[in-house]
N, C-alpha and C positions, 0 to 999 in steps of 0.2 A: 504494500500500500504506500502511496506517495501523497505528499501534501503539495497542493497547487494553489496559485492565484488563478483568476480567470485567464490572465495573459499567458502564463506558463502552461495552463491546461490546453488552451487553443493552439499554442505553439507545438504541443506534443502530437496532436492528431491532425489528419487532413481535414476532417470535419467532425462536428458534434451534431448529431441528428436526434431530435425527440421523435420517437416512433409513432406510427399510427395507433398502436395499442394504448398509448398513454392518454391520460385525461387531458382535457383542454387546460390551458393556463387559467388559474383561478384566483391567484393572489391579488389581482387587480380588480376583481369584481366588487360591485358596490357593497354586497353583503359582507365582504372581507375587509372593508376599509379600515376599521379600527386595528385589526391585526396587521394589515399592511403598513399603516402609519407607525405602529410600534416597531416593526422591523426596520423601516426606513430611518427612524430616529437613531437606532443602534448603528446602522451603516454610516450615516452622516456624522455621527460622533467620531467614528474611526477616521473619516475623511478630514475632520478638523484636527484631531489630536495625534493621529498616527499610531494609536493604540492597536495592538494586534487583535483581530477578530476571527475566530475559527467557526465555520458554519457546519461542522460535523461531517458526516459521510455522504458521498455521492456514490450510489451503486450503479453498475452498468457492465457492459462487456464490449469487446472490440469486434467489429465486423469489417474484416480486411484492415484498412487504415483509418476507419471511422470509429468513433466512440458513440455507443447507444446508451443514453442514461435511462435507467429503469426507476430509480428512486432519486429524488432531489431535483427533478426538472423544474419545480416551482421556484426553488432558490436560485438555480442557474439562470432562469429566465429573468428574474428580478435583477440579479447582478449584472446580466448582459445589458438590460435596459439602463441601469445606472451608469455603466461604462459609456454606453452610447451617448446619453444625455450630457454627462460631464465633459467628455471630449468634444462633443458638438458645441456645447456652450462656450468652451474655451477655444473654439476655432482650431482644434488640433485633431479633428476626426481623420484627416488624410493619413496621419501616421499610424492609425490602428484600423483603418477601413478594411484592409484585406484580412486582418486577423479576426475582426468581429464578424465578417462575412462567412466565416467557417461555421457559425452557429445557425441552425435552421430548424424549423418545425415541419414534421411530416404528417401531423394530425389532420390538417386541412390544406388544400391547395392555396386558399386565400391566406392562411397563416404563413405558409412558406414564402409566397410572393411579398407579403407585407415586410417580413424580416429582411429579405433581399433588397427591396426598394428603399427601406428605411436607411440602409447603409450606403446604397449606390447613388440615390438621387440627391441633388444639391438643393438645399433650402435653408432658411435662417430661422433660428428660434428667437423670438422676441418676448415681449411681456404677455402676449396671448398664451393661452394654454396650448401645449403641444398638439393635443387632439384637434383643437379648432384650426390651428395652423395647417395641420396635415389634411384635414377635410376641405379646407379652403383651396387646396391645390388642385381640386377637381379631378381626382382619380389618378393622379400621377403616382402616388404612393399606395393608395388603397381605394378600391371602388366603393361606392355607397352600399352595395349589397353586403360586402364583407365587413365594412365598418359598422353596419347596423345589425348584421345577422351572425357573423362568425364570432363565436364566444371567445376564442383566443385573441383575436384582433381587438375586440371590444375591451377585453381585460388589459391588454398591453397598452392601449391608448389611455385607459384610465390610470394605469400605473405610471405612465409618463407624466400625467397631470399631477399625481401625488408627489412624484419626484420633483417636479417643477415647483410645487409649493414649498417643499422642504429646502430646496436649493435657495429660494428667495430668502428664507429665514437663516440660512447658513452660507452666505456668499464667499466667505474666506476659507475655501477648501483647497487641498493640495492634491493634484492628480496622482502624484506618486504614492499617496496614501491608499489608493485603490489596491495596491499590491499587498497591503497589510491584511486584506480580507482574503482568507484562505479556506480551503476545504480538503478533506482527504478522499481520494478516489479508491474505491474498492472494486477492482476488476475481477468479476466473478469467474471469468474464464481462467484466470491464473490460478484460482483455487479449485478448479475442476468441478464447479457446481453445475448441475444439469440445467438444460434450457428451460424446463418447466418452472424453475425458480425465478427466471427472469420475468415471466409474465405475472408472477404472484407478488412482486415487490411494488410498494407504493410509498408515498411520502411518509417519512419517519418510520420506515421499516415495516409497515403494515401490509397485509395481503391485499391485493386488488379484490374488490368484491365480485361476486358472481355476476351481479348486474352490470358492473363496469366492463368486465370481460365480454359479456354477451352483447352489450351495446357496441363495443368496439368491433366485435365480430360482425354485427349487423351492418355497420357503416363501412366496413372495409372493402366491399366488392363493388358497390354502386357509386356512381358520380352523383351523390345526393345534392339536390338544389340547396343553396345557402339558406333560403327561408325555412326549409324543412329541418335542416340541421339546427337552426336557431330555435325552432319549436321543440325539438328533442331535448336540447340542452337547457332550455329555460322553462317553457310551458309544462313539459312533462315533469321536469325535476321539481318545479314549484308545486305541482299538484301532489306529488308523492311525498315531498320532504316533510311538510308539517312540523318544522322546527327540530327534527332529529335526523342526523345522517343515516342512522340505521333504518329509519322508515324508507328512505329513498332506495337503499340497497335491497331491502326485503320486498317492498311493494313493487319496485321496478322490475325485479327478477320475476315476480309472480305475473305481472302484466305481460312481459315479453314471452315467458315460457308458455303460458296457456294460450296466448295468441298464436304462437308457433304450432301448438297442437291443433287449434282451429284451422289454420291455413293448411296444415298437412293432411287433414281429413279428406281433402279432395284427391289425394294420391292413393291409388289402390295398393301401393307397395308399402304404405305406412305400417309400422309394427303395431302389435296389439295395443289398443288404447289404454288398457289397464297399466301397461308399462310406460306408455308415452306420457301419462299425466304426472308421473313422478318428476319433480323438478331437480332432483339430485343427479344431474347428468353432466358429462364433460362437454365442453363447447366444441362441437365438430359438425360433421355433415348433417346430423340430426336437426340442427337449427338452420339449415339452408333456406327454408321458406322465408325466414326473417330477412334474408339478403335481397329479396325481390322488391324492387322499388314500389310496385303497386301495393304490396302488403305493408310496407313502411308508411305509405300514404294513407292506407286504411286505418292504421294505428293512430295516425295523427287526426284523422276524422273522428275516430272513437274518442280521443282525448277531447276534441271540441264538444262532442256530445256529453261527455262527462262533466265538463266545465259549464256548459250552457244549461243543461236540464237538471243538474243536481240541485241548483239553487231554487228550482221551482217547487220543491217539496213533494213532488210525485215520484221522482226517481229514487230507487232503493239501492243505488251503488254510490259509495263515496271512497275516498282514498284508503280508509281503513279496511274496506271490503277486500283489498288485494293483499292484506297482511297474512303471510304464511305463518302458521303456528310452529314454534320450535320447542323442543323439550329441553329442560334445564340440563346443562352439562353436555349437550350434543350440538354440533354445528349444522347437522342436516336440516333442511327445510321440510316441513310437513306438507302433505298434499292438500290442496284446496278442496273444500267440501264440494261434492258433486253438484248440489243445487247452485252454488255460486258459479261453478264452471259453466253450467247451463245458462245462467243469466248473462255471463260474460260473452258466451257464444251468440246470444240474442243481440247484444250490443254490437259485436263485431260484424254480424250479418247486416245489421242496419247501416253501420259505417261503410261497409263494402258496397251495398246496393243502393242506399238512399241516404247519403251523408248529411243532407241538409233538410230534414223534414220540418214542417211547421210544428209549433208546440202541440197543437191538437192532434196532428198526425202521429207525433212521437208518443203522446199519451195513449192513443188508441192502439198503436202497435205494441207498446210495452204492456198494456193491459192484457192483450191477447196472449202475448208470450208468457206473462205471469200465470195465466190460467193453464197453459200447457205444462209449465214447470211445477207449479204448486200442486197440481192434481195428477202427479205421477210419482210412483214409488222411488224412482231413481236409486234403486239399491244396487245396481250393476253398472260399472263404468262403461260397458259397451253401449248402454243407452245414450251416452253422450254423443256418440257419432251420429245416431239417428236424430238427436236434437239439433246438432249442427246442420244436418241435411234439411230438416224441417224449417229451420230459421232461414237458411239460404233460399228455400222455396218460397216463403211468404214475404221476405224482406223487400224484394223488388216491387211489391204492391203496398209498401208502407205508407205512401202518401194518402192512400184511401184503403186501409186494410179491410174494412168491412165490405167494400165493393169487390176487392180481390177475393175474399172468402166466398162471397156470393157467386162469383164467376168460376171459382175452383173449389167445388163442394166436397171433394174427397182427398184423402191422403192416407197412405198405407200405415204410417206410424202414428200411434196414439189416436187411432181412428174414432173412438167414441167421443173423446173430448174435442177432436177436430170437428166432428159432426155437430156437437153442441155449439161450438163457436160459430159455425156456419148458420145454425138455427138462430142464434142470438143476433148475428150480423144482419140477417134478413129482417128481423124485427126492428133493429136500429135503423136500417135503411128505410123501412116503412115509416118509422117514427119521424124521419127527417121531412117527410111530406105531410104527415098528419099532426105532428107535434102532440101526441097523446101522452107521452111520458115513459115510454119503454126504456130509452137510453138511461134516464135518471135512475130508475129502480134497478136496472141491470148493473149499472155502475156501483150502486150502493151494495148490491150483493157481492160484487167483485172486491170491494174494499173491506167486506166483513171478514173477520179473522177466521171464522169457521167455514163459511161457504166458499169464499174465494172464487166466485163465479161458477161453481159446480152446482147448477140449479136445474138440471134436466127434470128431476122428480117434481119440482115445484111448477115447472112449465106444464108437465103432464097433468098434475093435480088440477091446474086451473083451466084445462082444456074442456070445451063444451062436450066432447065425446068421451071423456074419461069415465070409466065404470069402476067404482071402488069395490064392487063385489066380485070383480074378475081378478083371478090371481095374476101376479106380476109376470110379464113376459118381456124378454129383451127384444122381441120382434116388433113391438108396437111403435108407431110413429105418429104422434099427434101434431097437427099443424094449425090448430085453431085456439091458441091459449087466450084466455080472457084477461085483459090487463088489470081490471079491478080485482079479480080473484087472485091473480099473481101477486099484486101489490099487498093484498091482505095476507096471503100465505108467506110471502118473503119477509114481510115486516114482523110477523109473529115468530117465524123461525129465527130471525136475527135477534129478537128480544130474548128468546129462550136460550139460544146458544151465545149468550153474552157472558163474558167471564165473571162480571160482578153478580149477575143473576144466578149463575150456576154455583158460585161460591156460597151464596146464601140459601138457595132453594133447590139444590141438585136432588136431594132425596125426595122432596115433594114432587118434582118433575118426574122422577123415575116411577114413583108410585101412582101418580095421576095418569101417566102415559100407559102404565100397565093395566089401568082400568078399562082401556079401550080394547086390549087384546094382548096376547103373549107376544110381545115384540122381540124377545131375545132370539138369537140364532139357535134353533132347537138342537142342532148337532154339536155346537160348541158352547152354547149358553153364555154368551157375553152379557154381562149386565153393567158394563162400563163404569168401573170404579176408577176412572182416569179423567184427565183434563183433555177434552176432545179438540182443543184448539192448538195444541202444541206439536203434534206429530201427524204426518200424513197417514200412517197406519190407523190411527184413531179416527181420523176424518173419513178414510175409506170405509172402515167398518161401519161407522155411524151413517154414512151416506147410503150404504146398502140396506141398513136397517130402516132408515126413513123412507126410502123409495119402496120398501116392501118386497125386495127380491129374495129374502130368505124366510125361514120358518113357514108359515102358511101361504106366503106370497101375497097376503092382503095388505093394502096400504093403510095400516092403522094410523100412521101419522097424519094423513089427510083427514081422517075422522076426528082425530084429536084436535087438529087446527080448527076444524069446523065447530067443535065444542067450545073453543076459546074465542071465537069471533065476536065482534062487537066491542063497544067502548068499555073501559074500566081497567082497573089495575090487574096486571097479568097474574101476579101471585094470588090475589084474592079470587080471581076467576078459576084458577087452577085448584085452589083449596076447596072452593065451593063445589066444583065438579067432582073432586075426589070424595068429599063428604057425602054428597048425594048418592054417589055410586055405592059406597060402603053400606048404605042403609037400604039398598034395593035388593030385589029378588035375584037380579043378574049377578050380584056379588056372590050369593050363596050357590050359584050354579057353577062357579069357578072351582078349579082344583084347590085342595086344602093348602098347597104350597103357594098358589097365587093369592089366596086369602091372607096368608101370613105376610107375604111380601108387600101386598098392597096396604095392609093396615098397620103392620108393625114396623115403624121407621128404623128401629135399632138394627134390623136385619141388613138394610142397605148401608147403615153406618159401617158394619163389618165389611161389606162388599167394597165400599168406597175407600176404605182405610189405606189400601196399598196403592199409592199413586204411581202408575206406570202406564206404558203404552198398551193398547188394547190386547195384543197377543200375549202380554204378560200380566194382565190384570186378573183379579180374583174371579172365579167362575162358580156356577151352580151345577152340581152333578146329580144325575138321576140313576138310581139303582133299580133294576127290573128283575122280576122273577115270574116266569111263565106269562110274559107280556103284561104283567101287572106292576104298576109303580109301587114299590114297597118302602123306599127311603129316598130322601133328598138331602144333599149335603151342600153347605157353603164351603167351598174349597179355598185354601189359603193361597193357592197359585193356580196354574193352568191344569194340573192333574189332581186326581183324588188320592190323597194319602189319609188313611183313616186316623192316623195319629195326630194330624194337625187340622183336619176338617171339623166343622161344626155340624152336628145333626140339626137340620132346619127345624124340625118339629120340637126337638129338645131345647134348642136355643130360643125358639119362639116362645115356648112355655116359660123358660127362664126369664126372658124380658117381661113377659106378662106378670110374673111373680114380683119382679122389681117394681113395676108400675103400681101393683096392688100393695106395695110396702109390706110384704110378708117378711116377718122377722126370722132371724136364724139362717139367712140365705148365704150359702158359700159362693166363692167365685165359680164361674162355669168351668167344667172339667172336660177336656177332650179325651174321653175314654170310650171310643167307638170300637167295639169288638166285631170283627167280621163274622165270627161264629158265636152262637149262644147270645144273640144280640140283646135279649131282655136282661141279661146280666150286666150290661153296660151301665155306667153312672154318668149322667150329664151334669148334675150338680147335687148338692145336699141341702136339706132344710132341717136344722137342729140335729145334724148328724145322720139323718135318714137319707139314703140314696134316692135320687129321682131319675127315672128313665122314661122318656116319651117314646113309645114303641109304635111307629107308624105302620109297621108290617102287621102287627096283631091288634092295631087300633086300641091301644091301652096305654095308660100312664101308670107306672109303678112308683109308689112312694113307700119306702121301707118295705114291709112285708105285705102291704095292701096293693091291690090292682084295681084300676078304675077304667071301665070301658068308655071310649069316646066316639063321637060321631064326627068323622072327618069332613062330612058335608057341611057342617057348621062348626068349624074348629074353635071359634072364640066362645060360642055358647057352651061347648064342651069344657073349655078352660074355666068358665064361670062355675059350672056345675062341680067340677073336680075340686076347685079351690074351696067351694062352700062345704063339700062333703069332707074334705081332708083337713081344712083349717078353719071351718066355720066362718068363711068370708062371704 
């Protein structure tokens, strides 16, 4: 390692070239002004005093007779500009002109030309700022495009202005003192360090970020217009930065990587997408799509859409959307969520095919895309390719997406939701002529956290030809929905599936809805002890339940909504309906388990206690013998385990005893024996075991047995409690 001044350093090599891979010169940027001024104060102190100043290490390697700096180019550039200004101001530039001309930038053609012209062209520095003097020369040193758009040129001009200010405050400097500013050159080739290390070095010895490497790779192949480069280096960086350098690196990488996946989907040779979506990849031919100018322009259009529409409050993508999760102690970047990737694909398709939509067109397109994404499981990354193809199919019609859907009524992927979007599009197109209100109510259902536009069952319910006595069939196609009915059904559904309402009245809703009919899926018996607005699997299961496609196939929810129609408080209407039903003969015609579930709210407290997605929520299990229902259990999970399940009749009687304030009541005991069931103990009263035996229609208390009528289970509870406890 050798110690050099800039003079001896340039004398040693034929040229010093800052390579394409390096970042643009940044010390002169406006955002770096305070740091730059502090550095210049130290430099000018040496110029005045002659005190030695060492600028630490410059890392790089020799390429034939040239030196390629990998780390330290920011300090070298500032020092080079200081030499130029001081010698120019002293009218002694001719003596060092050839020497300073050895330093050049390869990051941009404009940067290279600027450095060369600055040394070669004759002009005078006066009291004007250097940048103004240079710009007034009409393109002799730098063209307007480069001075406005090339980030390195802009930063160099600004640094010259900062040097100019410092010089005016310190006029008595000595040119020879420039040689007191030194640095140590670390030639990595001499130390046999591999080439891969060269591209990992950055200012102050840090690794180049994956984003910086990928951006350099993207810009290396094409002659990118200066205005586009300006956008990449400023608009993109400003969007992702948000005050933290790590934000830029993390989010910028995410943006470029998943854009590359989107562009590569058009290639039939692309590797499996489940592998492609992982961002932990070397920068090689995999990222070749990013080097195509049309794709870079699409990304710039996407950035314009991000900046323009995010501020409107409708768009659900912001800078943090692109932040890749990382695990503590690991440098690998996590994979972006599938749903986020799909949304990003929707944005890129729009940027590619319709980069400047009106605000209304953008909102309509985005709403349709949201329905496709939110109403799909997206559990398999292979679906992402189909989503990319779908968005590329519809995006050319984004200026009037509803007209496009009307004219293109089918698509092979996500066909049910696509057909629903066509159905709604035609109602909205009709509404443009009649101004009835279809678009407003459909948009309201789109914005609703549970429905999210998935309202085919409500459109069916409101159709004049809908027959609620006919079992559900996927083959029906209703085309005459009544707007007033749809508004009524949609409004009630949104009120019920409101998070605040469910938090307060979920058990009431479950029991009131059960009054209409057995709405659970008979073969798996979901009773929905979950929050149905948080996961698609919940919404999918409940959607099937509400439309009536399972169990008996009857649309109980339509009947329920009709019962709740009219003015008044929803909770009060629901409670009145439930109260009237439990006093009716229809209630006594229900199975004993339905009677208990409808009337005994504590049963649903157990069902709802485990907050999880529908496939993992608590269930109700039925035990059969010779085609006769003998026992019913409240399962703690998805399967029946006798050791943890609660016997429905036994637990129902236990809750009844609690409500009647029977003394000596023990906690409920999960003692469900598969054999010799009457010997089980559900709970104890004053030490006497209690077992409610639905198979033998008997309640055992101690040594006594009391026959019960399961056709009127609560009347039997009253009779047994009177006989056993004189209540």
